[in-house]
C-alpha positions in Angstrom: 34.2 -95.2 161.3 35.4 -95.2 164.7 37.1 -98.0 165.0 38.7 -97.1 161.6 39.8 -94.0 162.5 41.7 -95.2 165.8 43.1 -97.5 163.7 44.7 -94.9 161.8 46.2 -92.9 164.1 48.6 -95.8 165.4 51.9 -95.7 163.5 53.2 -99.1 162.3 56.0 -100.6 164.2 58.3 -102.3 162.1 59.6 -105.8 162.7 62.9 -107.9 161.8 61.3 -109.2 159.0 60.7 -105.8 157.7 64.1 -105.0 158.1 65.6 -108.3 157.1 62.6 -107.1 153.5 64.4 -104.2 153.0 67.9 -106.1 152.6 66.4 -107.9 149.9 65.0 -105.7 148.3 68.5 -103.5 148.2 70.3 -106.9 147.2 71.8 -106.4 150.9 73.1 -109.6 152.9 71.7 -109.4 157.0 75.9 -109.9 157.1 76.3 -107.0 155.2 75.0 -104.8 158.4 75.7 -104.4 161.9 73.3 -106.6 163.7 71.1 -104.0 165.6 68.5 -102.0 164.1 67.3 -98.8 165.0 63.9 -97.9 164.0 63.1 -94.0 164.5 59.7 -92.7 165.4 58.6 -89.1 166.0 57.2 -89.1 169.7 53.6 -88.4 170.5 54.1 -85.7 171.8 57.1 -83.8 170.3 59.1 -80.9 172.7 60.0 -78.2 169.8 59.8 -75.7 172.3 61.7 -77.2 175.5 64.9 -77.4 173.3 67.6 -74.9 172.1 70.4 -75.6 169.9 73.4 -72.9 170.8 76.2 -73.4 168.7 79.7 -73.7 170.9 83.4 -72.2 169.9 86.7 -74.2 172.0 86.5 -71.3 174.1 82.9 -72.0 175.6 82.8 -75.6 175.3 86.3 -74.8 177.6 84.7 -73.0 179.9 81.3 -75.4 180.3 84.1 -78.4 180.7 86.0 -76.7 183.5 82.5 -75.9 185.1 83.3 -72.2 185.0 79.9 -71.9 183.0 78.5 -69.6 181.0 76.7 -66.1 181.8 73.8 -64.9 179.4 73.5 -61.0 180.0 70.9 -58.2 179.0 68.3 -55.5 179.7 64.6 -55.5 178.2 65.9 -53.5 175.1 69.5 -54.8 175.0 70.4 -57.9 172.2 71.7 -60.8 174.3 75.4 -61.2 174.9 77.0 -64.9 175.8 79.5 -64.1 178.6 82.4 -66.6 180.0 85.1 -65.5 182.1 87.3 -63.7 180.0 85.0 -63.1 176.4 81.6 -62.0 175.2 79.9 -63.2 172.2 76.9 -61.8 170.2 74.2 -64.7 170.6 72.1 -64.3 167.6 69.4 -66.7 165.9 70.5 -68.8 162.5 68.1 -71.1 160.5 68.9 -74.8 159.5 68.4 -75.3 155.9 67.6 -79.1 157.4 65.4 -80.5 160.0 67.5 -81.4 163.1 65.6 -84.6 164.7 66.6 -84.9 168.3 67.1 -88.1 170.3 67.8 -89.3 173.4 69.6 -92.3 172.6 71.1 -93.2 170.0 73.6 -96.0 169.5 76.8 -95.6 167.3 80.4 -95.7 166.3 81.8 -98.2 169.3 78.4 -98.4 170.4 77.3 -100.9 167.9 78.7 -104.5 167.8 79.4 -106.4 164.3 78.7 -109.4 165.4 76.0 -110.6 167.2 72.0 -112.1 167.0 70.1 -109.4 165.0 68.2 -107.3 167.1 65.6 -103.6 166.7 65.4 -101.0 169.2 62.9 -98.5 169.0 64.5 -94.8 169.6 62.0 -91.6 169.3 62.5 -88.3 168.2 61.3 -86.0 171.0 62.3 -82.1 169.4 62.5 -81.4 165.6 64.8 -78.1 164.8 64.7 -75.8 162.1 67.1 -72.9 163.8 69.5 -72.6 166.3 71.6 -69.7 168.2 75.1 -69.5 166.6 77.9 -67.4 168.5 80.2 -64.1 167.2 82.3 -62.7 169.2 82.3 -59.2 169.8 83.9 -56.0 172.1 82.9 -55.4 175.3 80.0 -53.0 176.0 81.1 -51.2 178.6 78.9 -48.0 178.1 76.4 -49.3 180.7 79.2 -49.5 183.4 80.5 -45.7 182.5 76.9 -44.4 183.3 76.9 -46.6 186.5 79.8 -44.7 187.7 79.2 -41.3 186.1 76.1 -41.0 189.0 77.9 -40.7 191.5 81.5 -39.5 190.9 83.0 -39.3 195.0 84.8 -36.0 195.6 85.7 -37.0 199.3 84.4 -38.2 202.1 83.1 -34.8 203.1 80.9 -34.9 200.3 79.1 -37.9 200.8 76.0 -37.2 202.9 75.3 -34.1 200.7 72.8 -33.2 197.6 73.9 -33.5 195.3 76.4 -37.1 195.7 73.1 -39.5 196.7 73.5 -41.5 193.7 73.5 -44.6 193.6 77.1 -46.9 194.4 77.4 -49.9 192.6 79.8 -53.3 193.5 81.2 -56.2 190.8 77.6 -58.0 191.9 75.5 -55.4 190.1 77.9 -54.6 187.5 77.5 -58.3 186.0 73.7 -58.2 186.2 73.6 -55.4 183.7 77.1 -54.6 181.8 77.2 -57.0 178.8 80.3 -57.8 179.5 82.3 -60.6 180.7 84.3 -60.1 185.0 87.6 -60.1 182.9 86.5 -57.3 181.0 84.6 -55.3 183.0 87.5 -55.0 185.4 89.7 -54.2 182.2 86.8 -51.2 182.0 86.9 -50.6 185.4 91.2 -49.8 185.5 90.3 -47.5 181.7 88.3 -45.4 183.4 90.1 -45.2 186.6 88.0 -46.3 188.9 88.6 -48.0 192.3 86.4 -48.9 195.1 86.2 -47.4 198.6 83.6 -48.8 201.4 83.0 -51.8 199.0 81.4 -49.7 195.8 83.4 -49.2 193.0 84.1 -45.2 192.3 85.5 -42.9 189.7 87.1 -39.5 191.1 85.1 -35.9 190.3 87.5 -34.3 188.6 87.7 -31.6 190.1 88.3 -33.5 193.5 91.2 -35.3 191.3 93.0 -31.9 190.6 93.2 -31.2 194.2 95.0 -34.8 195.6 96.7 -34.6 192.4 98.6 -31.1 193.0 99.4 -32.4 197.0 100.9 -35.0 195.8 102.8 -33.3 192.9 103.6 -29.9 195.8 104.9 -32.8 198.1 107.0 -34.6 195.5 108.9 -31.4 194.2 109.0 -30.7 198.1 110.7 -33.6 199.2 112.5 -34.0 195.9 110.8 -37.6 195.3 110.3 -36.4 191.3 113.7 -38.3 190.2 113.9 -41.0 192.8 110.4 -41.9 193.4 107.2 -41.4 195.4 107.4 -43.5 198.4 104.0 -44.8 199.3 103.8 -44.9 202.9 105.3 -41.0 203.0 102.8 -39.6 201.1 100.1 -41.5 203.1 102.1 -40.1 206.5 101.4 -36.6 205.3 98.4 -36.2 203.1 96.7 -39.3 205.6 94.8 -36.2 207.2 93.5 -34.4 204.0 92.6 -37.2 201.7 91.7 -41.2 201.8 94.2 -43.5 201.7 92.3 -45.4 198.9 92.5 -42.4 197.0 96.2 -41.5 197.7 96.9 -44.9 196.4 94.9 -45.4 193.4 96.2 -41.9 192.4 99.1 -42.4 192.6 99.2 -46.7 190.9 97.2 -44.3 187.9 100.0 -42.2 187.1 102.7 -43.9 187.8 104.8 -46.6 185.5 104.3 -48.7 188.7 101.7 -50.8 190.5 103.9 -51.3 194.0 101.6 -53.9 196.1 103.7 -53.5 199.6 102.8 -49.8 201.0 106.8 -49.3 201.5 107.3 -49.3 197.8 108.2 -46.9 195.7 105.5 -44.9 192.1 107.9 -43.5 190.0 105.5 -41.2 188.2 104.8 -41.7 184.6 105.7 -38.3 182.5 103.5 -39.1 179.9 100.4 -39.8 182.1 101.0 -36.5 184.4 101.5 -34.0 181.2 98.2 -35.6 179.9 96.7 -34.9 183.1 97.4 -31.6 182.8 97.1 -31.4 179.7 93.3 -32.4 180.5 93.2 -29.1 183.3 93.8 -27.2 180.7 91.9 -28.1 178.4 88.6 -29.4 180.2 86.4 -26.2 180.1 87.5 -24.9 177.0 85.8 -25.1 173.6 88.9 -24.3 171.3 92.3 -23.3 172.5 95.2 -21.4 170.5 97.4 -24.1 169.9 100.5 -22.0 170.5 98.9 -20.1 173.6 98.0 -23.6 175.0 101.7 -25.3 174.3 102.6 -22.3 176.5 100.5 -22.5 179.6 100.8 -26.6 179.3 104.3 -26.7 179.7 104.1 -24.6 182.8 101.9 -26.4 184.7 103.3 -29.4 184.8 106.5 -30.5 187.6 109.8 -29.9 186.9 111.7 -31.2 184.7 108.2 -33.1 182.7 108.5 -32.4 179.1 105.2 -32.3 177.0 105.0 -33.0 173.5 101.1 -33.2 171.7 101.7 -37.0 171.3 100.2 -37.2 174.8 97.0 -36.4 174.0 96.7 -38.6 171.1 92.8 -39.8 171.3 92.4 -37.2 173.8 92.7 -33.8 172.5 92.6 -32.9 168.3 94.1 -30.4 167.0 92.7 -28.0 164.3 96.2 -27.3 161.5 93.6 -25.8 158.9 92.6 -22.6 161.2 94.2 -19.3 161.7 95.4 -19.3 163.8 95.5 -23.2 164.9 93.6 -24.7 167.3 93.1 -27.3 170.2 90.1 -28.8 171.4 89.3 -31.6 174.1 88.0 -34.6 172.1 88.6 -37.8 173.9 87.8 -41.4 172.4 85.9 -42.4 175.6 83.0 -40.3 175.2 82.8 -41.7 171.0 80.4 -44.4 170.1 80.9 -48.1 170.7 78.8 -49.1 167.6 81.9 -48.7 164.7 79.4 -47.1 162.4 78.4 -45.4 164.5 81.9 -44.0 165.4 83.0 -43.3 162.1 79.6 -41.7 161.7 80.0 -39.2 164.8 84.1 -38.3 163.4 83.1 -37.6 160.3 80.8 -35.1 161.6 83.3 -33.6 163.5 85.8 -33.3 160.9 85.1 -34.2 157.2 88.6 -35.4 157.0 90.8 -37.1 159.1 94.7 -38.4 158.5 95.6 -41.7 159.5 97.9 -40.6 162.2 94.7 -38.4 163.5 91.8 -40.6 163.3 93.9 -43.7 164.6 94.0 -42.7 167.9 89.9 -42.7 167.5 89.3 -46.2 166.1 92.1 -48.6 167.3 90.1 -49.5 170.7 87.9 -51.2 167.8 90.2 -53.3 166.7 90.5 -57.0 166.9 93.3 -60.0 165.9 91.1 -60.3 162.1 90.7 -56.1 161.4 93.7 -53.7 162.4 93.3 -49.8 161.7 93.9 -50.2 158.1 91.0 -52.5 157.6 88.6 -51.0 159.7 89.2 -47.7 157.2 89.3 -49.6 154.2 85.7 -50.7 155.8 84.6 -47.3 156.7 85.5 -44.6 155.2 86.8 -43.6 151.6 90.8 -42.6 150.8 91.8 -39.5 148.9 94.9 -37.3 148.7 94.0 -33.5 150.1 97.7 -31.3 149.7 99.2 -34.5 149.1 98.3 -35.5 151.9 96.2 -39.2 152.4 92.8 -38.4 153.8 90.3 -40.6 155.1 86.1 -39.3 155.0 83.2 -40.8 154.9 81.8 -43.5 152.6 79.0 -41.4 151.8 80.1 -38.0 150.3 82.6 -37.9 147.4 85.8 -37.3 148.4 
């Protein structure tokens, strides 16, 4: 009995005679098929858990072929993402409708000769897969980047050792470990957050400290008549280097100018929109709501001589309420909103029930993709209606 069971456990191997018999039943001649016959058998020990299939798009394939490689990122509470140098992809599991057999060797195409003696080759299946990982391009998730930078704002060298500034300081290597974005997207995020490098770490300026340095730069520019001709970097450093680090002065000039000179003898042209937006933020940051008429007067008086203010400069940073009596304006930066599209729309409609296209666009524009513009986002996540003759958008969960 034992011998009989042992014989049943051995898979019968096919021979050329078996193959020719099958061809005969199929009414085919040996010359109708190529002489190399490959028979497939399952390995005695399938390695189903050691192999995973990953669907690749052109960018990911290119990164692997060029030797750049890819990186998987995500903490224990995150959904994992795959990153190339400049793109981020969600990595999600998907099921196959048919089982996929993986073999280490299989001849096909040009490897198979049309002539020659008939031969038999055995091929082993070492894994059977029923699922794979698919990639979907996504926006970089930079919330963690901002959280890390907010742990320790820079307020000047004299504050680096006090208790308030004992938080963590991070390098790019630290960001690459935990932020779910590609390296280029992280650099772009740092630029958007106005971060800069000092003493080997990336920092953002404390807003009050930024205001102090900015006021000195503007005052010096007005005294030297640089507002029209441009602010020379080296001359500014010569005057202010005893008060503030050169890295801080250079960083602020780069943030608030329309050009970014690389050489120290070049000149920065202060950007009117950026500077006016900064002074608007100075006025609005510590106020819940500001009488719009009074704000416009205060704002106009605070900006450097010769610069003109416009409400278009504060789009995506401040919110005007035309329905209140009197009209008001409040600090409402898009950077503080949720990254997730559904969560952002929910947050926006909690803040205001009805939005015009002009009002809501600055708060959703960064969520757009090549395939979905602002109009498509509003179609999917909001309900259009007409209010006092103006088209407005509200939550899909409520009646218009």
